[in-house]
LOPA-965439 format. One record per residue (C-alpha): residue in one letter; x, y, z. Coordinates in nm, 2 decimals. Layout:
# LOPA-965439
atom zanu:A, east:X, north:Y, up:Z
...
//
This chain:
# LOPA-965439
atom zanu:M, east:-1.28, north:-2.64, up:0.28
atom zanu:S, east:-1.12, north:-2.36, up:0.47
atom zanu:A, east:-1.20, north:-2.00, up:0.40
atom zanu:L, east:-0.85, north:-1.90, up:0.51
atom zanu:F, east:-0.55, north:-1.83, up:0.28
atom zanu:Q, east:-0.31, north:-2.12, up:0.33
atom zanu:N, east:0.00, north:-1.91, up:0.40
atom zanu:Y, east:0.07, north:-2.10, up:0.73
atom zanu:A, east:0.18, north:-2.46, up:0.74
atom zanu:R, east:-0.04, north:-2.52, up:1.03
atom zanu:R, east:0.00, north:-2.82, up:1.26
atom zanu:P, east:-0.32, north:-3.03, up:1.31
atom zanu:I, east:-0.37, north:-2.91, up:1.67
atom zanu:A, east:-0.63, north:-2.66, up:1.78
atom zanu:I, east:-0.52, north:-2.50, up:2.11
atom zanu:V, east:-0.83, north:-2.38, up:2.29
atom zanu:E, east:-0.72, north:-2.31, up:2.65
atom zanu:G, east:-0.40, north:-2.24, up:2.85
atom zanu:K, east:-0.28, north:-2.17, up:3.20
atom zanu:G, east:0.08, north:-2.09, up:3.27
atom zanu:T, east:0.30, north:-2.33, up:3.07
atom zanu:E, east:0.02, north:-2.58, up:3.01
atom zanu:V, east:-0.22, north:-2.57, up:2.71
atom zanu:F, east:-0.50, north:-2.79, up:2.60
atom zanu:D, east:-0.63, north:-2.87, up:2.25
atom zanu:S, east:-0.99, north:-2.91, up:2.13
atom zanu:N, east:-0.98, north:-3.28, up:2.22
atom zanu:G, east:-0.87, north:-3.21, up:2.58
atom zanu:K, east:-0.51, north:-3.32, up:2.53
atom zanu:R, east:-0.25, north:-3.15, up:2.75
atom zanu:Y, east:0.08, north:-3.00, up:2.62
atom zanu:L, east:0.37, north:-2.82, up:2.77
atom zanu:D, east:0.40, north:-2.50, up:2.56
atom zanu:F, east:0.77, north:-2.44, up:2.50
atom zanu:T, east:0.69, north:-2.20, up:2.22
atom zanu:S, east:0.51, north:-1.93, up:2.42
atom zanu:G, east:0.35, north:-1.82, up:2.09
atom zanu:I, east:0.71, north:-1.78, up:1.97
atom zanu:A, east:0.85, north:-1.58, up:2.27
atom zanu:V, east:0.52, north:-1.39, up:2.32
atom zanu:C, east:0.35, north:-1.52, up:2.63
atom zanu:S, east:0.63, north:-1.41, up:2.86
atom zanu:L, east:0.42, north:-1.46, up:3.18
atom zanu:G, east:0.26, north:-1.77, up:3.05
atom zanu:H, east:-0.10, north:-1.82, up:2.94
atom zanu:A, east:-0.39, north:-1.64, up:3.13
atom zanu:H, east:-0.16, north:-1.49, up:3.39
atom zanu:P, east:-0.39, north:-1.35, up:3.66
atom zanu:A, east:-0.24, north:-1.00, up:3.66
atom zanu:I, east:-0.28, north:-0.97, up:3.28
atom zanu:V, east:-0.64, north:-1.11, up:3.30
atom zanu:E, east:-0.72, north:-0.85, up:3.57
atom zanu:T, east:-0.57, north:-0.57, up:3.37
atom zanu:V, east:-0.76, north:-0.66, up:3.06
atom zanu:Q, east:-1.08, north:-0.68, up:3.25
atom zanu:K, east:-1.04, north:-0.35, up:3.43
atom zanu:Q, east:-0.91, north:-0.15, up:3.12
atom zanu:S, east:-1.18, north:-0.30, up:2.89
atom zanu:E, east:-1.44, north:-0.14, up:3.11
atom zanu:K, east:-1.28, north:0.20, up:3.09
atom zanu:L, east:-1.14, north:0.27, up:2.74
atom zanu:W, east:-1.01, north:0.05, up:2.46
atom zanu:H, east:-0.91, north:0.30, up:2.19
atom zanu:I, east:-0.86, north:0.67, up:2.15
atom zanu:S, east:-0.67, north:0.83, up:1.86
atom zanu:N, east:-0.31, north:0.93, up:1.90
atom zanu:L, east:-0.44, north:1.28, up:1.83
atom zanu:F, east:-0.49, north:1.30, up:2.21
atom zanu:E, east:-0.27, north:1.28, up:2.51
atom zanu:S, east:-0.20, north:0.93, up:2.64
atom zanu:P, east:-0.11, north:0.89, up:3.01
atom zanu:G, east:-0.07, north:0.51, up:2.97
atom zanu:Q, east:0.19, north:0.56, up:2.69
atom zanu:E, east:0.38, north:0.81, up:2.90
atom zanu:K, east:0.40, north:0.58, up:3.19
atom zanu:L, east:0.50, north:0.28, up:2.98
atom zanu:A, east:0.77, north:0.48, up:2.80
atom zanu:T, east:0.91, north:0.60, up:3.13
atom zanu:S, east:0.92, north:0.24, up:3.26
atom zanu:L, east:1.10, north:0.11, up:2.95
atom zanu:V, east:1.38, north:0.37, up:2.93
atom zanu:K, east:1.44, north:0.39, up:3.31
atom zanu:D, east:1.82, north:0.34, up:3.38
atom zanu:L, east:1.89, north:0.29, up:3.01
atom zanu:H, east:2.08, north:0.53, up:2.77
atom zanu:L, east:1.77, north:0.55, up:2.57
atom zanu:S, east:1.53, north:0.84, up:2.62
atom zanu:Y, east:1.21, north:0.81, up:2.40
atom zanu:A, east:0.96, north:0.55, up:2.29
atom zanu:F, east:0.71, north:0.51, up:2.00
atom zanu:F, east:0.44, north:0.24, up:2.02
atom zanu:C, east:0.29, north:0.04, up:1.74
atom zanu:N, east:0.13, north:-0.31, up:1.70
atom zanu:S, east:0.40, north:-0.56, up:1.61
atom zanu:G, east:0.77, north:-0.63, up:1.56
atom zanu:A, east:0.76, north:-0.57, up:1.18
atom zanu:E, east:0.60, north:-0.23, up:1.24
atom zanu:A, east:0.86, north:-0.15, up:1.50
atom zanu:N, east:1.14, north:-0.24, up:1.26
atom zanu:E, east:0.97, north:-0.03, up:0.98
atom zanu:A, east:0.97, north:0.26, up:1.22
atom zanu:A, east:1.34, north:0.21, up:1.30
atom zanu:I, east:1.43, north:0.20, up:0.93
atom zanu:K, east:1.24, north:0.51, up:0.86
atom zanu:L, east:1.39, north:0.69, up:1.16
atom zanu:V, east:1.76, north:0.62, up:1.06
atom zanu:R, east:1.70, north:0.71, up:0.70
atom zanu:K, east:1.54, north:1.04, up:0.79
atom zanu:H, east:1.79, north:1.12, up:1.07
atom zanu:T, east:2.10, north:1.05, up:0.87
atom zanu:G, east:1.98, north:1.15, up:0.53
atom zanu:K, east:2.14, north:0.83, up:0.41
atom zanu:H, east:1.99, north:0.50, up:0.28
atom zanu:K, east:2.25, north:0.23, up:0.31
atom zanu:I, east:2.17, north:-0.01, up:0.60
atom zanu:I, east:2.39, north:-0.31, up:0.68
atom zanu:V, east:2.21, north:-0.63, up:0.78
atom zanu:F, east:2.31, north:-1.00, up:0.82
atom zanu:E, east:2.26, north:-1.34, up:0.67
atom zanu:K, east:2.00, north:-1.56, up:0.85
atom zanu:S, east:1.84, north:-1.26, up:1.02
atom zanu:F, east:1.47, north:-1.20, up:1.05
atom zanu:H, east:1.31, north:-0.86, up:1.09
atom zanu:G, east:0.95, north:-0.91, up:0.97
atom zanu:R, east:0.74, north:-0.95, up:0.65
atom zanu:T, east:0.64, north:-0.60, up:0.56
atom zanu:F, east:0.84, north:-0.46, up:0.27
atom zanu:G, east:1.11, north:-0.27, up:0.46
atom zanu:A, east:1.15, north:-0.54, up:0.73
atom zanu:M, east:1.15, north:-0.82, up:0.46
atom zanu:S, east:1.42, north:-0.63, up:0.27
atom zanu:A, east:1.63, north:-0.62, up:0.58
atom zanu:T, east:1.58, north:-0.99, up:0.64
atom zanu:G, east:1.88, north:-1.20, up:0.53
atom zanu:Q, east:1.68, north:-1.51, up:0.42
atom zanu:D, east:1.58, north:-1.57, up:0.06
atom zanu:K, east:1.29, north:-1.79, up:0.16
atom zanu:V, east:1.12, north:-1.48, up:0.31
atom zanu:R, east:1.20, north:-1.25, up:0.02
atom zanu:N, east:1.15, north:-1.47, up:-0.29
atom zanu:G, east:0.86, north:-1.40, up:-0.52
atom zanu:F, east:0.78, north:-1.04, up:-0.42
atom zanu:G, east:0.97, north:-0.85, up:-0.69
atom zanu:P, east:1.20, north:-0.56, up:-0.63
atom zanu:L, east:1.27, north:-0.50, up:-0.26
atom zanu:V, east:1.35, north:-0.18, up:-0.08
atom zanu:S, east:1.70, north:-0.09, up:-0.20
atom zanu:E, east:2.03, north:-0.04, up:-0.02
atom zanu:F, east:2.02, north:-0.31, up:0.23
atom zanu:I, east:2.37, north:-0.47, up:0.23
atom zanu:T, east:2.36, north:-0.83, up:0.36
atom zanu:L, east:2.68, north:-0.96, up:0.53
atom zanu:P, east:2.78, north:-1.28, up:0.71
atom zanu:F, east:2.69, north:-1.26, up:1.08
atom zanu:N, east:2.98, north:-1.23, up:1.32
atom zanu:D, east:3.23, north:-1.16, up:1.04
atom zanu:V, east:3.43, north:-0.86, up:1.17
atom zanu:E, east:3.64, north:-0.81, up:0.86
atom zanu:A, east:3.34, north:-0.82, up:0.62
atom zanu:L, east:3.17, north:-0.56, up:0.84
atom zanu:K, east:3.47, north:-0.32, up:0.85
atom zanu:A, east:3.51, north:-0.35, up:0.47
atom zanu:A, east:3.14, north:-0.27, up:0.41
atom zanu:V, east:3.10, north:0.05, up:0.62
atom zanu:D, east:3.16, north:0.37, up:0.43
atom zanu:G, east:3.05, north:0.73, up:0.43
atom zanu:E, east:2.71, north:0.63, up:0.28
atom zanu:T, east:2.62, north:0.39, up:0.56
atom zanu:A, east:2.32, north:0.50, up:0.77
atom zanu:A, east:2.30, north:0.22, up:1.01
atom zanu:I, east:2.39, north:-0.14, up:1.11
atom zanu:M, east:2.08, north:-0.35, up:1.20
atom zanu:L, east:2.11, north:-0.68, up:1.39
atom zanu:E, east:1.96, north:-0.92, up:1.64
atom zanu:M, east:2.15, north:-1.01, up:1.95
atom zanu:I, east:2.04, north:-1.37, up:1.89
atom zanu:Q, east:1.91, north:-1.47, up:1.55
atom zanu:G, east:1.59, north:-1.66, up:1.65
atom zanu:E, east:1.46, north:-1.77, up:1.31
atom zanu:G, east:1.81, north:-1.82, up:1.17
atom zanu:G, east:1.93, north:-2.09, up:1.41
atom zanu:V, east:1.97, north:-1.92, up:1.76
atom zanu:N, east:2.30, north:-1.76, up:1.66
atom zanu:A, east:2.42, north:-1.52, up:1.93
atom zanu:V, east:2.63, north:-1.22, up:1.85
atom zanu:S, east:2.99, north:-1.28, up:1.95
atom zanu:A, east:3.18, north:-1.05, up:2.19
atom zanu:E, east:3.42, north:-0.96, up:1.91
atom zanu:F, east:3.15, north:-0.87, up:1.67
atom zanu:A, east:2.97, north:-0.65, up:1.93
atom zanu:Q, east:3.29, north:-0.47, up:2.00
atom zanu:A, east:3.35, north:-0.41, up:1.63
atom zanu:I, east:3.00, north:-0.26, up:1.59
atom zanu:H, east:3.06, north:-0.05, up:1.90
atom zanu:D, east:3.39, north:0.08, up:1.77
atom zanu:I, east:3.23, north:0.17, up:1.43
atom zanu:Q, east:2.95, north:0.35, up:1.61
atom zanu:Q, east:3.19, north:0.55, up:1.82
atom zanu:S, east:3.43, north:0.65, up:1.53
atom zanu:T, east:3.16, north:0.73, up:1.26
atom zanu:N, east:2.81, north:0.87, up:1.23
atom zanu:V, east:2.67, north:0.52, up:1.17
atom zanu:L, east:2.37, north:0.44, up:1.39
atom zanu:V, east:2.30, north:0.10, up:1.54
atom zanu:I, east:1.95, north:-0.07, up:1.54
atom zanu:V, east:1.92, north:-0.37, up:1.77
atom zanu:D, east:1.61, north:-0.58, up:1.69
atom zanu:E, east:1.50, north:-0.71, up:2.03
atom zanu:V, east:1.16, north:-0.83, up:1.92
atom zanu:Q, east:1.24, north:-1.19, up:2.03
atom zanu:T, east:1.52, north:-1.13, up:2.27
atom zanu:G, east:1.38, north:-0.84, up:2.47
atom zanu:I, east:1.16, north:-0.81, up:2.78
atom zanu:G, east:1.35, north:-1.05, up:2.99
atom zanu:R, east:1.37, north:-1.34, up:2.75
atom zanu:T, east:1.75, north:-1.37, up:2.78
atom zanu:G, east:1.77, north:-1.29, up:3.16
atom zanu:T, east:1.81, north:-0.92, up:3.14
atom zanu:R, east:1.56, north:-0.65, up:3.03
atom zanu:F, east:1.72, north:-0.64, up:2.69
atom zanu:A, east:1.98, north:-0.87, up:2.55
atom zanu:F, east:2.21, north:-0.58, up:2.44
atom zanu:E, east:2.27, north:-0.51, up:2.81
atom zanu:Q, east:2.49, north:-0.82, up:2.81
atom zanu:T, east:2.73, north:-0.67, up:2.55
atom zanu:V, east:2.92, north:-0.35, up:2.50
atom zanu:L, east:2.66, north:-0.22, up:2.26
atom zanu:K, east:2.47, north:0.10, up:2.32
atom zanu:P, east:2.22, north:0.10, up:2.03
atom zanu:N, east:2.07, north:0.42, up:1.90
atom zanu:I, east:1.74, north:0.24, up:1.84
atom zanu:V, east:1.59, north:-0.08, up:2.00
atom zanu:S, east:1.28, north:-0.24, up:1.85
atom zanu:M, east:1.06, north:-0.46, up:2.06
atom zanu:A, east:0.73, north:-0.65, up:2.05
atom zanu:K, east:0.63, north:-1.01, up:2.12
atom zanu:G, east:0.69, north:-1.05, up:2.50
atom zanu:L, east:0.61, north:-0.68, up:2.56
atom zanu:G, east:0.24, north:-0.75, up:2.56
atom zanu:G, east:0.25, north:-1.10, up:2.71
atom zanu:G, east:0.01, north:-1.21, up:2.43
atom zanu:F, east:-0.16, north:-0.88, up:2.36
atom zanu:P, east:-0.05, north:-0.72, up:2.03
atom zanu:V, east:0.19, north:-0.43, up:2.10
atom zanu:G, east:0.53, north:-0.33, up:1.97
atom zanu:G, east:0.75, north:-0.02, up:1.97
atom zanu:I, east:1.10, north:0.13, up:1.95
atom zanu:L, east:1.32, north:0.31, up:2.20
atom zanu:G, east:1.56, north:0.57, up:2.08
atom zanu:T, east:1.83, north:0.80, up:2.20
atom zanu:A, east:1.78, north:1.17, up:2.29
atom zanu:D, east:1.94, north:1.30, up:1.97
atom zanu:L, east:1.67, north:1.13, up:1.76
atom zanu:F, east:1.39, north:1.33, up:1.92
atom zanu:D, east:1.36, north:1.61, up:1.67
atom zanu:T, east:1.37, north:1.37, up:1.37
atom zanu:F, east:1.04, north:1.20, up:1.46
atom zanu:N, east:0.84, north:1.52, up:1.48
atom zanu:A, east:0.47, north:1.56, up:1.43
atom zanu:G, east:0.35, north:1.40, up:1.11
atom zanu:T, east:0.66, north:1.20, up:1.03
atom zanu:H, east:0.52, north:0.86, up:1.14
atom zanu:G, east:0.21, north:0.72, up:1.30
atom zanu:T, east:-0.03, north:0.43, up:1.36
atom zanu:T, east:-0.40, north:0.41, up:1.42
atom zanu:F, east:-0.40, north:0.14, up:1.68
atom zanu:G, east:-0.05, north:0.17, up:1.82
atom zanu:G, east:-0.02, north:0.24, up:2.19
atom zanu:N, east:-0.40, north:0.21, up:2.24
atom zanu:P, east:-0.50, north:0.22, up:2.61
atom zanu:L, east:-0.57, north:-0.15, up:2.63
atom zanu:A, east:-0.24, north:-0.25, up:2.48
atom zanu:V, east:-0.02, north:-0.02, up:2.70
atom zanu:A, east:-0.21, north:-0.12, up:3.01
atom zanu:V, east:-0.13, north:-0.48, up:2.95
atom zanu:A, east:0.23, north:-0.40, up:2.85
atom zanu:Q, east:0.27, north:-0.20, up:3.17
atom zanu:T, east:0.16, north:-0.50, up:3.37
atom zanu:V, east:0.42, north:-0.72, up:3.20
atom zanu:I, east:0.69, north:-0.47, up:3.26
atom zanu:D, east:0.60, north:-0.43, up:3.62
atom zanu:H, east:0.65, north:-0.81, up:3.66
atom zanu:V, east:0.95, north:-0.87, up:3.43
atom zanu:F, east:1.17, north:-0.56, up:3.49
atom zanu:N, east:1.24, north:-0.67, up:3.84
atom zanu:E, east:1.58, north:-0.79, up:3.95
atom zanu:V, east:1.44, north:-1.08, up:4.15
atom zanu:F, east:1.23, north:-1.20, up:3.85
atom zanu:L, east:1.52, north:-1.16, up:3.60
atom zanu:A, east:1.74, north:-1.36, up:3.84
atom zanu:T, east:1.49, north:-1.65, up:3.83
atom zanu:V, east:1.50, north:-1.64, up:3.45
atom zanu:Q, east:1.88, north:-1.68, up:3.46
atom zanu:Q, east:1.85, north:-1.96, up:3.72
atom zanu:K, east:1.59, north:-2.15, up:3.51
atom zanu:S, east:1.81, north:-2.10, up:3.20
atom zanu:A, east:2.10, north:-2.26, up:3.38
atom zanu:Y, east:1.88, north:-2.54, up:3.51
atom zanu:L, east:1.74, north:-2.62, up:3.16
atom zanu:T, east:2.09, north:-2.60, up:3.00
atom zanu:T, east:2.23, north:-2.84, up:3.26
atom zanu:K, east:1.95, north:-3.08, up:3.22
atom zanu:L, east:1.99, north:-3.08, up:2.84
atom zanu:K, east:2.36, north:-3.13, up:2.86
atom zanu:E, east:2.32, north:-3.42, up:3.11
atom zanu:A, east:2.06, north:-3.59, up:2.89
atom zanu:F, east:2.23, north:-3.55, up:2.55
atom zanu:P, east:2.60, north:-3.61, up:2.47
atom zanu:E, east:2.78, north:-3.29, up:2.38
atom zanu:E, east:2.97, north:-3.46, up:2.09
atom zanu:K, east:2.64, north:-3.48, up:1.90
atom zanu:Y, east:2.41, north:-3.22, up:2.05
atom zanu:S, east:2.45, north:-2.85, up:2.13
atom zanu:V, east:2.27, north:-2.60, up:2.35
atom zanu:L, east:2.27, north:-2.25, up:2.20
atom zanu:G, east:2.13, north:-1.91, up:2.30
atom zanu:K, east:2.08, north:-1.74, up:2.64
atom zanu:G, east:1.82, north:-1.71, up:2.91
atom zanu:L, east:1.50, north:-1.89, up:2.81
atom zanu:M, east:1.57, north:-1.85, up:2.44
atom zanu:L, east:1.76, north:-2.17, up:2.38
atom zanu:G, east:1.83, north:-2.37, up:2.07
atom zanu:F, east:1.88, north:-2.75, up:2.08
atom zanu:G, east:2.09, north:-2.84, up:1.79
atom zanu:F, east:2.19, north:-3.16, up:1.62
atom zanu:G, east:2.32, north:-3.26, up:1.28
atom zanu:E, east:1.99, north:-3.37, up:1.11
atom zanu:E, east:1.66, north:-3.22, up:1.01
atom zanu:V, east:1.44, north:-3.14, up:1.31
atom zanu:A, east:1.10, north:-3.13, up:1.14
atom zanu:P, east:1.01, north:-3.49, up:1.21
atom zanu:Y, east:1.12, north:-3.46, up:1.57
atom zanu:I, east:0.90, north:-3.15, up:1.62
atom zanu:T, east:0.60, north:-3.35, up:1.50
atom zanu:A, east:0.69, north:-3.64, up:1.73
atom zanu:L, east:0.73, north:-3.40, up:2.02
atom zanu:D, east:0.38, north:-3.26, up:1.95
atom zanu:E, east:0.24, north:-3.61, up:1.97
atom zanu:A, east:0.43, north:-3.66, up:2.30
atom zanu:G, east:0.29, north:-3.35, up:2.45
atom zanu:L, east:0.57, north:-3.09, up:2.41
atom zanu:L, east:0.52, north:-2.80, up:2.17
atom zanu:T, east:0.84, north:-2.66, up:2.02
atom zanu:V, east:0.94, north:-2.46, up:1.71
atom zanu:A, east:1.23, north:-2.49, up:1.46
atom zanu:A, east:1.51, north:-2.23, up:1.43
atom zanu:G, east:1.64, north:-2.32, up:1.08
atom zanu:P, east:1.64, north:-2.68, up:0.96
atom zanu:K, east:1.86, north:-2.84, up:1.23
atom zanu:V, east:1.78, north:-2.65, up:1.55
atom zanu:I, east:1.48, north:-2.69, up:1.78
atom zanu:R, east:1.40, north:-2.37, up:1.96
atom zanu:L, east:1.29, north:-2.39, up:2.33
atom zanu:L, east:1.09, north:-2.08, up:2.43
atom zanu:P, east:0.90, north:-2.16, up:2.75
atom zanu:P, east:0.72, north:-1.89, up:2.94
atom zanu:L, east:0.96, north:-1.70, up:3.17
atom zanu:T, east:0.74, north:-1.83, up:3.46
atom zanu:V, east:0.81, north:-2.20, up:3.37
atom zanu:S, east:0.88, north:-2.42, up:3.67
atom zanu:E, east:1.17, north:-2.66, up:3.73
atom zanu:Q, east:0.92, north:-2.94, up:3.74
atom zanu:E, east:0.79, north:-2.84, up:3.40
atom zanu:I, east:1.15, north:-2.82, up:3.27
atom zanu:D, east:1.22, north:-3.18, up:3.40
atom zanu:E, east:0.90, north:-3.30, up:3.22
atom zanu:A, east:1.00, north:-3.13, up:2.90
atom zanu:V, east:1.35, north:-3.28, up:2.90
atom zanu:A, east:1.21, north:-3.62, up:2.97
atom zanu:I, east:0.98, north:-3.59, up:2.67
atom zanu:L, east:1.28, north:-3.47, up:2.45
atom zanu:K, east:1.48, north:-3.78, up:2.56
atom zanu:S, east:1.19, north:-4.01, up:2.49
atom zanu:V, east:1.15, north:-3.88, up:2.14
atom zanu:I, east:1.50, north:-3.81, up:2.03
atom zanu:L, east:1.70, north:-4.09, up:2.20
atom zanu:K, east:1.44, north:-4.37, up:2.14
//
């Protein structure tokens, strides 16, 4: 009898050790981890640089209240906004917390409450983030949600134009909807959002919790579009496995988040920002990002060579890829577990492939071979 709430549909696998892309369960069985903790372990498991950082920082200082100056936060914020149009950072513990901060910030800054969000989106499970999420399965059963979130079809330019009015505070979206099926924002939709932003006072929040920190081959996925968001939320890959999240915002938002308006006990603690700094030092490097793009092209090519395009599709960008086909994927994910490849669903008919950004071509070859053995048998 478990003493845990059963709010997770856990798989009967207990992972106890990992190195790079490989993980091992309590029985010693080896797996290729193409989940990365759902886009979290950006540098793989037990990366030597992260291990060293944790060891060194743990001997110095774990936690000190945000009542005091934080040199680590200052350094990390500077690294994150370098060469971007964004100027300031706030650090918290998770993606949901980051999105809560973004929602609070746009409401306070604009004095308006209406935020446009999209079907199949996912922004978290706290009340504000859940209210912004365009999936009933996440919201059902919890009573009245936070009001004035307007949910529209994703990539529908005309619906968006019709919904924006003088009471609209912000548009909130993911560059690629991870939980919703690996649906990427279209160039036309990004342009429409940009045009609205330029011609009105409507702010743009881009949720980069899953797409950010090199996952799509650039620092942030919005950099591959015309969008210049007012706020970017981040988490997951930022800590490489250590809990840390945050938002980046433009200079004009500085006075809105003044002392006492928002806060967190553990957010931006010295241990978290030290680890995140190590991740950024590795990932925000042109050579490293180029390898992510190369590995993405290699994995995409191998998938398309192995699976006929008339039945199967490859979605997404970078190393946030969806492998889609016209039937339920849950049984295949179970079979892939048994064959030694860990994957995760993105909606009912898409398998998400989220290997560490450090995955090798040899490991990609092995993963594709397992996919073929399970799906084409």
